[in-house]
Backbone as numpy.savetxt, mean C-alpha at the origin, in Angstrom:
# Nx Ny Nz CAx CAy CAz Cx Cy Cz
19.29 -8.99 3.43 18.31 -7.87 3.59 17.04 -8.49 4.29
16.42 -7.71 5.10 15.19 -8.25 5.80 13.92 -7.61 5.15
12.81 -8.24 5.38 11.55 -7.74 4.86 10.51 -7.72 5.99
9.83 -6.51 5.97 8.66 -6.38 6.85 7.45 -6.45 5.99
6.50 -7.36 6.21 5.32 -7.47 5.36 4.09 -7.05 6.22
3.26 -6.21 5.57 2.00 -5.82 6.14 1.01 -6.09 4.98
0.30 -7.19 5.09 -0.53 -7.62 4.05 -2.01 -7.63 4.45
-2.87 -7.53 3.53 -4.31 -7.60 3.63 -4.93 -6.45 4.37
-4.34 -5.20 4.03 -4.95 -3.98 4.57 -6.22 -3.69 3.68
-7.33 -3.64 4.33 -8.57 -3.44 3.61 -9.05 -2.02 3.81
-9.39 -1.40 2.66 -9.84 0.02 2.66 -11.04 0.06 1.73
-11.72 1.15 1.85 -12.81 1.49 0.92 -12.40 2.86 0.40
-12.32 2.86 -0.96 -11.75 4.13 -1.57 -12.50 4.46 -2.88
-12.20 5.61 -3.50 -12.91 6.15 -4.71 -11.98 6.41 -5.86
-11.29 5.32 -6.25 -10.37 5.36 -7.35 -10.99 4.88 -8.54
-10.66 5.52 -9.72 -11.24 4.83 -11.01 -11.42 6.00 -12.02
-11.57 5.58 -13.29 -11.75 6.45 -14.39 -13.17 6.79 -14.68
-14.12 5.82 -14.16 -15.57 6.01 -14.47 -16.16 6.89 -13.31
-17.12 7.74 -13.72 -17.70 8.67 -12.78 -18.25 7.88 -11.62
-18.92 6.75 -11.85 -19.60 6.01 -10.71 -18.71 5.58 -9.72
-17.45 5.15 -10.18 -16.47 4.79 -9.16 -16.10 5.93 -8.13
-16.17 7.21 -8.72 -15.82 8.33 -7.85 -16.95 8.62 -6.91
-18.13 8.11 -7.17 -19.34 8.33 -6.37 -19.54 7.21 -5.44
-19.57 5.96 -5.98 -19.89 4.78 -5.14 -18.71 4.22 -4.48
-17.55 4.27 -4.98 -16.33 3.67 -4.45 -16.27 2.21 -4.61
-15.27 1.60 -3.92 -15.05 0.29 -3.91 -14.14 -0.26 -2.88
-14.05 -1.59 -2.77 -13.16 -2.25 -1.79 -11.78 -2.54 -2.38
-10.82 -2.41 -1.53 -9.39 -2.61 -2.01 -8.66 -3.31 -0.92
-7.72 -4.17 -1.30 -6.86 -4.92 -0.43 -5.44 -4.53 -0.82
-4.64 -4.11 0.13 -3.27 -3.64 -0.12 -2.28 -4.53 0.66
-1.23 -4.90 -0.11 -0.10 -5.67 0.52 1.15 -4.81 0.47
1.92 -4.67 1.56 3.16 -3.90 1.58 4.28 -4.78 1.98
5.42 -4.77 1.24 6.70 -5.33 1.60 7.66 -4.26 1.69
8.28 -4.14 2.91 9.32 -3.13 3.10 10.68 -3.88 3.31
11.62 -3.58 2.43 12.87 -4.12 2.52 13.78 -3.17 3.27
14.43 -3.66 4.35 15.28 -2.82 5.13 16.17 -3.72 6.10
17.16 -3.02 6.61 17.97 -3.86 7.57 17.46 -3.55 8.98
16.85 -4.48 9.69 16.39 -4.39 11.03 17.18 -5.29 12.03
18.27 -5.64 11.59 19.11 -6.58 12.53 19.40 -5.90 13.94
19.82 -4.70 13.88 20.15 -4.04 15.10 18.84 -3.83 15.94
17.80 -3.58 15.36 16.49 -3.43 16.04 16.07 -4.80 16.79
16.43 -5.89 16.06 16.02 -7.24 16.57 17.01 -7.55 17.75
18.28 -7.22 17.60 19.30 -7.56 18.54 18.94 -6.72 19.88
18.62 -5.50 19.70 18.49 -4.58 20.76 16.98 -4.65 21.30
16.10 -5.25 20.52 14.72 -5.39 20.81 14.06 -3.88 20.95
14.47 -3.12 19.89 14.09 -1.67 19.93 13.18 -1.28 18.75
11.94 -0.98 19.04 11.04 -0.54 17.95 11.51 0.64 17.24
12.17 1.55 17.88 12.61 2.80 17.31 13.70 2.53 16.16
14.23 1.39 16.13 15.30 1.12 15.12 14.72 0.32 13.97
13.36 0.15 13.89 12.79 -0.62 12.74 11.63 0.23 12.15
10.78 -0.44 11.48 9.63 0.22 10.93 8.34 -0.37 11.62
7.57 0.51 12.24 6.33 0.08 12.92 5.22 -0.31 11.89
4.72 -1.48 12.12 3.63 -1.98 11.25 2.40 -1.02 11.26
2.12 -0.48 12.42 1.04 0.52 12.61 1.25 1.73 11.76
2.46 2.20 11.61 2.75 3.43 10.75 2.57 3.04 9.30
2.99 1.88 8.86 2.80 1.38 7.50 1.35 1.29 7.20
0.57 0.73 8.05 -0.94 0.62 7.81 -1.54 2.03 7.71
-1.12 2.84 8.62 -1.71 4.21 8.66 -1.42 4.99 7.45
-0.22 4.92 6.90 0.21 5.56 5.64 -0.58 5.07 4.44
-0.80 3.68 4.43 -1.58 3.14 3.37 -3.06 3.65 3.33
-3.67 3.67 4.49 -5.02 4.18 4.72 -5.11 5.70 4.25
-4.13 6.37 4.70 -4.19 7.80 4.43 -4.08 8.04 2.97
-3.17 7.42 2.26 -2.96 7.65 0.81 -4.15 7.05 -0.01
-4.79 6.06 0.44 -5.95 5.50 -0.17 -7.16 6.41 -0.18
-7.15 7.38 0.76 -8.26 8.28 0.94 -8.29 9.34 -0.23
-7.17 9.62 -0.78 -7.09 10.62 -1.80 -7.49 10.00 -3.19
-8.60 10.33 -3.81 -9.02 9.70 -5.08 -8.17 10.06 -6.21
-7.86 9.00 -7.01 -7.08 9.08 -8.30 -7.79 8.24 -9.28
-7.52 8.51 -10.53 -8.01 7.68 -11.63 -7.37 6.29 -11.63
-6.02 6.28 -11.38 -5.31 5.11 -11.52 -4.80 4.63 -10.09
-4.94 3.25 -9.82 -4.33 2.73 -8.58 -2.86 2.70 -8.67
-2.31 2.79 -9.95 -0.87 2.84 -10.11 -0.37 4.08 -9.47
-1.06 5.20 -9.65 -0.71 6.42 -8.93 -0.68 6.32 -7.41
-1.72 5.65 -6.94 -1.74 5.49 -5.55 -0.61 4.59 -4.95
-0.29 3.55 -5.69 0.79 2.70 -5.23 2.14 3.48 -5.18
2.51 4.30 -6.18 3.62 5.16 -6.17 3.56 6.22 -5.01
2.40 6.72 -4.75 2.20 7.65 -3.60 2.52 7.03 -2.26
2.08 5.78 -2.08 2.34 5.05 -0.85 3.75 4.79 -0.71
4.50 4.33 -1.80 5.93 4.13 -1.71 6.65 5.41 -1.30
6.35 6.50 -2.01 7.00 7.79 -1.75 6.84 8.16 -0.26
5.65 8.05 0.25 5.34 8.48 1.58 6.08 7.59 2.58
6.13 6.27 2.36 6.90 5.37 3.24 8.36 5.78 3.18
8.97 5.93 2.07 10.39 6.25 1.90 10.76 7.53 2.47
9.78 8.50 2.44 10.03 9.76 3.16 10.09 9.71 4.62
9.13 9.03 5.24 8.97 8.83 6.58 10.17 7.86 7.21
10.52 6.85 6.44 11.54 5.90 6.90 12.73 5.83 6.06
13.78 6.59 6.36 14.95 6.65 5.55 15.69 5.33 5.38
15.47 4.42 6.37 16.10 3.17 6.39 15.59 2.15 5.33
14.54 2.55 4.58 13.88 1.64 3.65 14.83 1.58 2.43
15.21 0.39 2.04 16.04 0.16 0.89 15.10 -0.03 -0.49
14.00 -0.61 -0.18 13.06 -0.89 -1.32 11.67 -1.16 -0.79
10.59 -0.86 -1.56 9.27 -1.20 -1.27 8.58 -1.93 -2.37
7.64 -2.83 -2.01 6.81 -3.39 -3.04 5.40 -3.28 -2.51
4.54 -2.66 -3.37 3.17 -2.43 -3.01 2.24 -3.13 -3.99
1.28 -3.90 -3.52 0.29 -4.55 -4.36 -1.10 -4.00 -3.96
-1.74 -3.40 -4.91 -3.11 -2.85 -4.70 -4.08 -3.73 -5.48
-5.05 -4.43 -4.84 -6.12 -5.12 -5.52 -7.42 -4.34 -5.46
-7.92 -4.19 -6.56 -9.30 -3.52 -6.65 -10.34 -4.64 -6.86
-11.13 -4.72 -5.73 -12.12 -5.88 -5.73 -13.28 -5.61 -6.55
-13.83 -6.60 -7.30 -15.00 -6.49 -8.10 -14.92 -5.24 -8.98
-13.91 -5.10 -9.89 -13.87 -3.83 -10.73 -15.00 -3.80 -11.70
-15.36 -2.58 -12.10 -16.51 -2.46 -13.01 -16.08 -2.66 -14.50
-15.78 -3.96 -14.76 -15.38 -4.27 -16.11 -16.40 -5.35 -16.50
-16.58 -5.46 -17.78 -17.52 -6.40 -18.36 -17.05 -7.82 -18.18
-17.71 -8.55 -17.30 -17.29 -9.93 -17.10 -17.27 -10.16 -15.62
-16.98 -11.51 -15.29 -16.91 -11.89 -13.91 -15.45 -11.93 -13.54
-15.09 -10.92 -12.79 -13.58 -10.72 -12.39 -13.61 -10.50 -10.86
-12.83 -11.30 -10.18 -12.62 -11.13 -8.68 -12.00 -9.83 -8.37
-10.79 -9.54 -9.10 -10.02 -8.30 -8.80 -9.11 -8.01 -9.88
-8.72 -6.78 -10.02 -7.53 -6.42 -10.75 -6.50 -5.93 -9.78
-5.27 -5.94 -10.20 -4.22 -5.47 -9.26 -3.05 -4.87 -10.01
-2.32 -4.06 -9.26 -0.99 -3.52 -9.73 0.00 -3.79 -8.62
1.19 -4.09 -9.08 2.32 -4.22 -8.29 3.39 -3.21 -8.59
3.87 -2.39 -7.69 4.97 -1.40 -7.96 5.99 -1.80 -6.93
7.23 -1.87 -7.47 8.39 -2.07 -6.61 9.48 -1.03 -6.94
9.91 -0.45 -5.95 10.91 0.66 -6.11 11.73 0.87 -4.87
């Protein structure tokens, strides 16, 4: 199986359970791993037979725009959107990092990883 990775997608979004998170927002970094067979695309050098990195990034940015309480929800939404658009996907792994979360203490980020 092959993997396409699009890592370090930076967005600003309004996810969280606290009211101020919905108003102020915060920085996020998203990593996407898409597992699929792109051998024929490689042999034929044909972008139409694989998954375009630009489309992956665009889907992540679009899904991050809709505010939710949980980044877990957003991760599943990204996976569902990717799998709907690209039927050749066998599996996806999404990692969402919430930078400087509003929790008591010095924490660089919290993250979730969803694989499906």
